[in-house]
N, C-alpha and C positions, 0 to 999 in steps of 0.2 A: 517175433509178432506175426501174426495170422495174415493171411493174404488179404481179409477183407478188414483188418485194424489199422486205419489210417489216420491222418488227421482230419479228414472228412468229416462234418458233422452230421451224425444220425439223430433225425427228429420223427416226430407222428403229425398227423392232421387226421381229424375225425370230419368225415365228408359223406354226403348221401348214406348215411346210416353205417358206415364200416370208418373202421381205424387204417391208415394207410402209412405204412414206413416209407422215409425217404432219406436220400443222402443228399447233402446240398455242401457246395465251396463257392464262396465269391460273391461280389455285391455288383448291384445294377441292375440293368433290364433281365426281364426272366427268360431264361430258355429252360423248358422243361422237357425231359426225355423220358420215352416210354419204352419197355423193354416188350421182347415176344417171348415165346416156348423155347425149349424149356429153361428161361433164364429169370434173373431178376436185375434189379438196379445195377449190377457188377458188371453187366454187358457194356456198360459206357465207361469202364473205369479209365479207359485211353481219352475219354473226351472231357472228362469232369476237368480236371485240374487246366487242360488247354484251354477250355472256354470260360473256366472262373476269373481268367484275367481280363475279360470284359463284361462278364453276365453273373448274375445271380444263377449257377446252375444247380436245377432239382432234378434227380433223378430217382423216380418212385419204385416202389415195388407195386405192380398191379394188384387189384384184390385178388384173392386166393393163392398169393405166390409169397415166398420166402416169410418176411416178418410182418406181413399184412394180415388183416383180418381176410377169414377163410369162410364165407357165409356157407353153409351145407346145403341149402336148397339150391338144384339145378339152374332153377330159374333166375337166379340172381346173377349167371354170369352172361348176360346179352348187351348188345351194343348200346341201348338207351341208357343202361345204368353206368357202363364205362364212361359214355359222355357226362352224365351227371357228376362222377368221379373226380374227371379232371376240371371241369369247372369247377367244383368245389376247392379244389386244391390251389387253382389259381386265385381264386377269391379268397380263400383262407391266408394265402402268403401276403396277401394286401396288393395284387396287381389287378390290372385293367386287362392286362394285354400280355401276349408271351411270344417268343420265338417255340415254335413245336417241333420236335425231331421224335421220329418213331420207326421201329426196326421190327418187322415181322409184324405178329398180333399186335405191338405198339404202333407201327404203321398204320394197320387196318383202322385202329381206334383214331389216330392223328387224322387219316383221312376223312373219317365220319365226324370226327369234332372240328375241323375245317368247314365242312358243309353246312354243320348244324350252326356254328357260331363263328361265322368269319371275321366277325368285327372283333374277336378276341386272339385271333391267331397273327400276328403281325407278318411272320412268314413261316412256312412249311418246309422241313426237311424229312424227307422219305427214304428208308434204307431196305432195299430188299423186300418190297412188298408193292404188288400193282395197285393202280387205279381199282377201285373196286368194279367198275365196269367193265375193265380188260380181265379182272379174275372171274368174274360171271360169264364173260365169253368163252375164256381159257376152260373152264368145268365143262365146256358142251365140245370140247375136241378131245379126240383119245389121247394124243402125247401128254397133255396136262392131267387128265383123269388119271393115267398111269401114274405119271409124279405124284398125283395127291393121293394115294391109296391109303396113305396113313390116316387119312381124315376119316375115312370110313371105318377103318380098322377102329378108330377112337370111339365110335360109336356104341360099340360092344359094352356091356357092363361089366366092371369088374376086371376082365381080362387085361386091358390095357395097364391097367395099375400093378397087376402081378407082373407083367412083361417089363414093365418100367423099372421096378425095386428087386428083380431077381438078380441073383450074383453082385451083391452089393451095389445095386443101381447101374450095372455096366451098361445099359441102353442108352444111361445119359452120357458117358464117355463116347460111346458109339455116334450118337446123334452130332456132338461136335467134332470130334477127331476123325471120324471115319466119313464127313461130309465135306469137311474143310479142304482146300486145295494147301493153304500154308499150315499145315498141323501144329507147325513149332508155336503157332500163336496162343496154344491152351498148354500149359504147364499143367503137372500134376496137382499142384496148390489150385491152379485154375477150376479143375475138373473136380477135385475135390468140394470146392465151394459151392459148384451148380448141385452136387450129388446132396450136400447137406443141407441146401434149401428145398429141393425136392423131397427130401426124407422128413421134413416137419409135418407134424401132423395133420392131415386133411389138406396137404399142398396137391399131392397126386391129381385127388378127383377134384379139386378146384380148377387146376390147370387143364385137365381133359374137358370139363365142362365147357369151356370156351368153345371147343371143337364139337361137342355134343348137340351145343345150340347151333350150330352155323349154318343149319338151313333154314333157321327163323330169323337169323340174322338179315337185316336189311341191307347188307353188304353186298348180297348176291344180288341185289335187285340190279338188272342191264341197265335202266334209266335213271339217269345222272345228268344233271346240269354241268355250267361252266362254272368251275371254280375261279375266283376272283384273286386268292391268296396266292402271293408269288411262290412257286413251290419249286424245289430243289429234288432229284431224285438220284441218288447213288445206288448202283446196280452191281454187285459181283457177279462175272457174265458165267461162273461155273455152277450157279446154283442148282442143286439137283433136286430140290422142290419145287423151283419156280421157273418156267421157262424165260430166257430172254425175249421171246416173241412178245410175251404180256406188256412189255414196257413199250411196244410200237405204237404210236399215233396217240400216246398219252396225251400229247397237245391240244388234242379236240376236245378234252376235259378241262383244261387249266391255261386260263388267260395268259399267263407269266410263266413258262415252263421251262426248267434247263433239266438235262439229263447227263450223268457222268458214268460211263462204263467203266469197270475196273477187270482188265483182264487176269486169267490166272487167280483168279480169288473166288470163292463159294460164298454161301449165305450169310455166313458170319461176317460179314463185309468191314465192320467197325473195329472187330478185334481180330481181321487177318490181316487188314492193311490199313491200321489206324491213322499213321502218317498222311497217307493220301487222302482219306477220308477226312481227316481233319484240314488237310489243305484246301478240299473241295467248299466244305462247310464255311471255312474263313471267306474265300472268294467269293461265296455267294452271299454272304453276309455284308462283305465289304463292296461290294458291285452296287450295291443299292445305298440309299441315304441310311445314315446310324438311324436305329428304331428308337421312335418316338413313343417308348413305354415309360408312362410315370406309374409310380406307386398311388395307391387311393391315399 
């Protein structure tokens, strides 16, 4: 059996002019999971079955990734479109609210979505992606600029695509295993799954277009209000791309905020330390009253 052939259901939703692929398991209130770069729904493989015990878990392939549509225009990869995609998924699934979880780029989208549609997000779970205001502040410092060098590299045309696909997509393996603390978290089958997803026609350029529009994204606006959605941030402390200091004073931007640091863990937190991540997520969801999420 292939690493991605499981008992989970694979489905498609057309929203905001694109067809998005997703994996789902369970019934109940909706938990929507958004992955990062250079991943796809598979980065949530350790969470899907765990939370399907109590939720209808839906892990989508963001536009441009894996089996979702890949618009060719660079302008298709902007935050306003990502927000519309997520809103359309929730509505098409027949829900009015969800628990929203996001990692990396999925975390950036989750932050922006929660600010735009706080009435839709029952609770927010962010993994290794700072609040947009903190990220904007960080990019004004030399240490974070040095960590974010790849953002500037990705602005180049064609060169990043050639680099990422060379030597059988060796760079994809390096991105994961080269920056993980727990390198055993990624088997050869896992890496092959990520390589296969990146190798799909149009995927590399689509994935890079997220970065090529980053300086036009409102996520870099330093002026944000106070978010009213209860929020949990989980942070692998040894993230090579995002400094731990980007998490400090996040509570100034979120009314009800909790943070859990995981030592000896890199950027790929829910894959490197899945049991601990699942525990922290469960505690966060249990500490409040059960979500009052009803289907339409």
